[in-house]
N, C-alpha and C positions, 0 to 999 in steps of 0.2 A: 723915431723908429718907424719902420714900414709895416703895412698891414699884410703883405704877402711877398712871396718870392717873385723876382722879375721873370724867371723862366721855370719851366718844368724841371724838377730836380733830376740830377743824373743818378740813376740807379746802378750804374756800372761801377762797382767797387773795384778796389785794387786786385791785381792778380799776382800769383806767386811765381817767381822765377826759380824753378827747380833745376838743379844741375845734377848730372849723373854721379858726380864725385861727392855729392853731399850725403850726409847721414841725417836721419830723422828719428827722434826719440819721442815716444808718446808715454806720458805718465797718467795713469788712470786710477781713480780711487777704488773702484770696484769692477768686477767682471761685468762686461757689457758696455761700460762707459766709453771704452776705446773704440767700439763699433758704432754706438749711437752718436757720439760726438764727432768722430773723424775717420770712420771706417773707409769712406770713399776716398779721402785724401791719401790715406796710407796705401791703398791699393794702387792709386794713380802714381804715387811717388815710387813705389817699387817697380811698376811697369816702366818708369822712366829711368830706371837704373840706380835709384837711391837705395842705400842700405837702411832698412826700416827695422825698428825694434820697439816693442811695447812692454812696459812694466806695469803690473797691477799691484797697488799698494796693499790691498786687503783681499781676502778670499770672499768677502761679502757675506759672511755667515749669518749676519743679522737680517739679511734680506731673504732668507729661506724659511718657508713655513715649517712648523715643527714636524709635520709629516713628510717634509722634503727629503729626509734621509741624511746622508753624509754631508759634513760641512764643506767638502770640496766639490759639491754639486755644481755650484755656479762657476767655479774655475774650470771644470770639465766642459761646461757649456761654452766658455770663452775659447777654450782650445778647439772645440768643434767649429766655432765660428771662424777662427783664424784659418782652419783647414779649408773651409768653404771659400774664404777670401783669397786663399793662396799666400797668406802671410806667415812669417815665422811664429812658432808657438810663443805666447806671451810668458814672461817671467813673473812670478808672484813673490812678493816680499812677506806675505802672511802677517802683516801688522793687524792690530785689533780693529775690527770694523766699528765705525762710529766713534773711534777714539783717536783719530789723527789730530795732531796739534802742530802748530808752527813752532816746533821744538828743535833743539840742537841735534839730537840723534837723527831725525828725519832729514834735516838740512844737510848734515855731513854725509849721509848716505847718498843723497842726490848729487852732492858735489863730487864724491868719489866716482859715481857713475858717469857724470859729465866729463870728468877728466880722463876716464878710461875709454869711453866710447867716442868722445869729441864730436857730438852732433852739430850740424849747422842749424837745424830746426828742433825746437823743444815745444811739444804740444802739452798744454796744461788746461785744466778746467777753468772756465771763466769765473771771475770773482763774483759775478751776479748769480751764480748757482745757489739754489736754496739749501742744498745739503751741506752740513758743516764739514764733512770730510772733504768735499770738493773745494771749499774755501780754504781750508788749512793746507791742502796739498798745493793749491795755487800759490799761496804766500810762501810756502817752503821752497817751491820751485823757483820763484822769483829771487828769493834770497840766495839760493844755490847758484843760479845763473850769474849773479853778480860776483860771487866768490870764486867761481870755477877758473877764471883767468882767460879762457879762450872766448872769442865773440860767439854769440848764439842769438838766433832770432826766436822770439816767443810767439807762439800761436795759441790764443785762448779759445777753446771750443765750447759749444753750448750743448747741454744734455737735458736738464730738467726745467730750464727756463730760457726764453729767448734773450739774447744779449744785444748790445748795439755793435754791429760789426763794421769793420773797415775793409774787409777782404772776403770775397766770395769765390768758392771753387766749384766749377761745373762738374758734377758727378753723374751726369745723365748716362754716360757710357757704362758705368759700373753700379748704377742704382739698383737694378734687379739683383745683382750679386749681393749688395748690402742688405736688401730685404730678406733674401734667403738666409744670409748669415744671422740676421736677427731672429729668424725662426728657431735657431738653435737654443735660444734662451727661454726654454719652456717654463722654467720655474718662475721667471719674472713676468712672462706674458700672462701667467695665471693670476698674477696680482694686479697688473696694470696693462693696458693695451699700448705698450711701448712702441710696437712696430707701426701702428697707425699714427701715433703721435710723431714719430720720426719722419714718416712719409709726409705728414701735413707740414712739418717744419721745413722739410726739403723743398716742398712746393712753394712755400712762402718765400724762401730764400732765392728761388728761381725767378720770382716776380721782378720784372723790369730788366732781366738779364738777356732778353731776346727770346723769340719764339722757339728757337732750337734748344733752349735750356729747359729741361723738364724737372730736374732736381739739382739742388746745390747744397753745399755745406758752408756755413758762415764762421768767420774767425775775427778776432781782434789781433792784428799783427803789430808787434812792438819789438824793436831790437833791444836786447838786454842792456846795452850801453845807455839807452834813453832813460833807464831807471835811475841813473846817477846824475841826470841833469837837474838843475834847480827847479824846473817846472815839470818834473816827472809826472806828477799827478794830473797835470793838464793834458798829458798824452794818453790818458786812459778814459776818454769819453766821460760819461756821466757816472761811472763807477764810484769815484771818491765821494761825490755828493750823496749818492744813494746809500753807501755803506756808512758814511759819517753820521747820517741821520739816525742810524740804529747802533752807533758806537762801535763800528767794526773798522779794522785797518784795511787800507787799500794798497799799502806798500810795506814791504818787510821792515823798512827802517822805522815804521810806526810801532813795531813790536820788537824793541831792542833786546839784546841778550843781557840777562841779569846773572852775574856771577855771585853765588852764595858761598862764602868762605867759612869753613868749619875747622877750627883748631882742635884736633882730635887727640885724646889720650887713649883711644880705642876702648872706651867704656861702654857698657851695655846700653846706656841711654842714647848712644849715637843712633841706634836704629829708630828710636822714636823721633829724634830730630829730623832724620831723613824722611820718615813717613809724613811728617808735617809739611815737608817740601813737596812730596808727591801729591798732596791734597791741594796745592795752590791752584787758584783759578787762572793765574798768569801762566802762559804756556812756555815761554822761551827762557829756560833756566839751565845754567851749568852749575854743578856742585864741585867745588874745589876742596877736597879733604886734605888738610895739611897734617902730615904725620908728625906730631910733637911728642910721641910716646917714648922715643929712644929705642924702639924695637921695630921689627917688621910689622907693617900694618896691612892686614888683608883688605881687599876691596869689599866694602859693605854691600849688602843686598840693596838693590834699588830697581825701580821700573825702567828698563832701558829705552822703551818707546816714549816715556814721559819726559826724561831729562838725561843730560850727559853728566857723568861723574868721573872724576879723576882723583887718585890718591897721589899727593905730591910729597916727596921726601925732602929732608934737609939737603941743601946743596951749597957747597962753598963757592966763593967767587971764582969764576972761570971753570968750575967743575960741571960736567954734563949731568943732566937730570937722571936720576935712577928711580923710576916710578915703582918698581917692585923689587928693590934690592933686598937680598936675604942676609946681608952682613949687619953688624952692629952699627947703629946710627946714633948721632948725637941727639940728646933730648933738648927740645926747643923750649925756651921760655915763651911767655904769652906774647911779648912784643915781637920776638924773632919769628914766631909762627905766623903772626898777623902780617908782617912784612913779606914773608915767603908766599902767603896767600895772595897778597896784592900783586906781587911779581908774576905769579902764575896765572892770574885771571885775565881773560880776554874779552869780557863783556863790556858793554857801554856803561852799565851801572853795576854797583857791587853792594853787598850787605853781609855783615858778619853774623854768624849764628853759632853760639857755643854748643858743644855736643850734648848738653843736658837741658837745653831750652827748646821752646816750641814757637811756631808761627801759626796764626790763625789763617784759614784758607784764602782769605781775600787780602792778606797783608801786602804781598808784593804788588798785586794789581793796583791797590789803592795808592801805594807810594809811587809807582811808575806813572799813574795818571796825574798825580800831584806834580811830579817833576816836569812832565811834558806840558802841563798847563802853565807852569811858571818858568819861563825861559831863562831867567837870570839866577834861579836857585841852584845851588850846588848840592843840596841834600834835602830830603823830605823825611819826616818821622811821624810816627803815631804813638799812641799810648801803649804802655806795657803793664800788665798785672803781675804783681809779685806774690808768689805762693810759697808756703812753707813745705817741709818735706812730706807732710801728709796731705797736701793739696789745699790747705786752709788759706784763705785770703789774708794778706798782710797789708798791702797798700797798692795804689795805682800811681804810676808816673804818667802824667798827661798834661804837662804845663805848656802854655803858649810860648812861642819863640821870643826870646829876649837874649841877645848876645851877652849882656852883662850878667844875667843869671848864670849862664854857662861859664863865664870867667871866674865866678866865685865857687861854684860847686857843680858836680856832674848830675844832671837830671835826665840823661839820655842813656838808658841801657843799650848795650852794643848792638843788639838785634832790632832796636827801634828804628834805625836810620838806614835809608838807602841813599847812596851818594854817587856823584859823577866820577867814574874812575879816571877819565882823562884829566879832569881838573886836579885830582890828587897828584897825578904824575907830573903834570905841567907845573903845579905849585910846589912840588918837592915835599909834600906832607908825608909823614911816615910815623911809625910807632917807635918810641924811644926804648932801645934795648936795656937801658939802665933801670927801667921801671918794672918791678915785678907785679904791681897792681896799679889800678887807675890809669893804665896806659890808654884806654879808650877815651877817657876825659881829655887827656893831653892831645890826642889825635883830633877829637872834635873841635878843640880850641884852635888848632892849626887850620882845620878845614873852614871854620867859621870866618877866618880872616880872608878866605878866598871867595866868599860869596854868602848869600843869605840861606837860611834853612826855612823850609815850609812845614808848618805844623798841621797835621790832619787829625782832628780830635777823634777820640774813640780808641778802644783797646784793640790792638792788632797782634799782640804777641804775649807770651808768658815767660816770666823769669822765675825759674824754680830754685829759690834760695835754699841753701842747705845741702844741695846735691854736690856742689863743687868743693874745692879745698883751697880757696884763695886766702882764707883766714882774715878777711877784711874787718870783720867785727870782733876779732880777738885782741883785746888790749895787751895781752902778754906776748903776742906773736910779732915778729919783725915786719910782717905784712899789714899790720894794723893801719887802717886808712888814714888816721890823723897824721902820722909821720910822713907819708908820701904825699898827702894833700899839701902839707907845708912845703915840702921840697918842690913840688910842681909850681906852686905859687911863686916861690923864689926864682925858679927858672924862667917863668913867664915875665917876671919883673925885669930880669936881665935881658930877656929877648925882646920884649915889646915896651919896656919902660914902666916906671912907677906910676906915670900919669894915668894909664889905662886901668891899672889896678886900683888906683884911688877912685876913679870914676865907677869901677865895678863895686868897690867897697861902699861908696856913697849910695849906689843903687840898692845894694843889699840892706844898708842901714835904713834907707827910706822904706824899702819893702818890709823890713822887720818892724819899723815904727808903725806902718799901716797895718801890719798883721796884729801888732799889740793893741792898736786902737780898735781894730775889728774884734779882737778877742775881748777887750774891755767892754765894747758895746754888746757883744754876745753875753758876757757875764752879767751886765746890767739887765739885758733882756731876760736872762735866766732868773735873776732875782725877782724881777717883776712877775715873771711867769710863776715862780715859786710862791710869791705873795698871793697872786690870784688863785693859785692852787690851794693855798691855806684857806682863803675865803670860801672857795668852792667846797673844801673839805668840811668847814664848819656848817655851811649851808646844807651839805649832804648829811652831816650828823643830825642837824635839826630836823631835816626831812625824814631821816630814818627814825627819829624819836616819834614824830607824828605818825609815821607809818606803823610803828610798833603799837602806839595807842589805838590807832584805827583797827589794827589787826586784833588787839585784845578785845575791843568793843565788839568787833564783828564776831569773834569767837564766842563771847558771852551771848550775843543775840542769837547766834546759831544754836548755842546750847539751850537757851530758852525756847526757841522754836522747836528744837528736837524734843524737849520735855513736853511742850504743849501738844506736839504731834503724837507723842507716845500716849499722853492722857486721852486724847481724842480717839486714838486707835483702840485704847483699852475700853472706853465707853462704847465705841462702835461694836467691839467684839461682844461686850455684855448685852447691848441691845440686840445684836444678831442672835445671841444665845436665847434671850427672852422670846424673840420672834419665833425661833425654832421650837421653844418649849410650848408657846401658845398654839403654834401650828400643830404640834403633836397632840395637844389637848383637844383642839378642834377636830382633828381627825378621829380621835378616840370617841368624842361625843357623837360625831357623825355615824361612826360604826355602831355605837350603842343605840342610837335612834333607829337605825336600819334594822337592827336585831329586834328592837322593841316592836317596830311596825310589822315585822314578820312573825311575831309570836302569836300563839293561838288565842289568848285572851283578847288581844287587840282585834284579830280577825273576827272573832265572835261578836265583839262589841260593834264592829262595823256592820256586821250582818243584822244584828238586832236593831241597830239604828235605822237600817234600811227598811226592815219590816215595819217598824213603827211608823216610818214616814209614809209607806204605802197605805197603812190602815187609816190614817187621817185623810 
């Protein structure tokens, strides 16, 4: 490796070849992003004859101080800035600020816009932007550009953080106009000095472009077709490494669409199941609600910005789909509804969710991460907690992956597993319409023959036992599990041979033997513990006897001490009484003496004694 470049680096980045017949579309997350990031380019493009259009995803209401007034304040500022720049008034989609996600509704809306407007240039925030709305809009725009069909060139612009550009546009001739347009964003300038930041960034981008360039805007230019290349991430400078370090996607393909299939009988619990999907941390979700009720199924309430949702009705072979048919429809069995959902799903991954069960918020993200980290796996699953009708805990399913365990009995609740949809279709796996119950077990067995499963320890979903009507646990019902368990084993023996069932039986026999040995060891440990507990109980009883004797002796000592104290107190009181009596007698004697000394006889005696003394 060398210690330095051989020559001074070339700071003259690529230039844009704009044609008057082209169209340019700018997607901005918030009002002012379209001016801060690419306002100069938009003006120059329009002056060269291009048809320019700006769409702002949100009104930026979270960026207005509480005293800022109406929530459309920032949008009005963007409109004023467009007027100053001489650009068409921007369109606003009024999506929720700080809530943009790389989700199907946003991607489809961008696809529809691209197909209708057919721009040659699509301007998006750079993936290096710190704001999450900027990142989500960039990924959604990249995904839409790949799906739209027509070729489009992507230009990633910078707003809140410098990016690594490969294209610089000289905006010196319109820089003053851009600065005046930024003055229109009074509400934002009161929060941050955006204008001075934009001027500093423009001066930085002009560095090395020649003395005549006073201000410039920088972009990363990438044709959308390059995103389909095997080395697509290599075409995006240091972005992939930077984002990978913090667990973020650099390409829409790294956030594949997950189809969640709900076989619905239009029960009230469906709303709770959909609510658990709305809480998922994974962003790219479509919900396929299969109408199995036999009647018209209304479109359930769902957050349209968060995910796409479709109600799919039963369709006969060759019959067109009737999404909102008002006529009588056939009621679908569990397997038929599952197959209809598989047929209607368009995601890369799929997961079944019964309309009375729930997913934990991180369930889909955890399983997608597991599948992406294990290239050969066809499915990933995590633990499921079983709850009774009152929410009480019954048991947990969370066993490690072992194909022979699955061949003997189902330990995978249907919403535990996320699987590769393309693998299912390529391998011909499907649900057996002849099975009224345990159809998911048969499906998992088929899928397990197409590849391995990845186990992610930990509870990711809740199975609310008792809310459904499958009658699996009712020995008197035709759907009792034992009957259909035997039938499935017989079918598997015919399909895959007795040898595999023998191997599975041997595995279960060994596992049962180990479990019995472990249970026996546990029983022995329990007996030892009980014996130790008996010894401890005897020692405790002996100690309690000693304690009782000590307590009795202490109580007797306390009583004796109290008696002695009482006697001492009595003697003290008597002595105190005697002292008081003696003091009273002393006081009386003193008073008597004083009275005697003051009496006349005593005074006369003193006087006579005095006279007698002088006579001598």
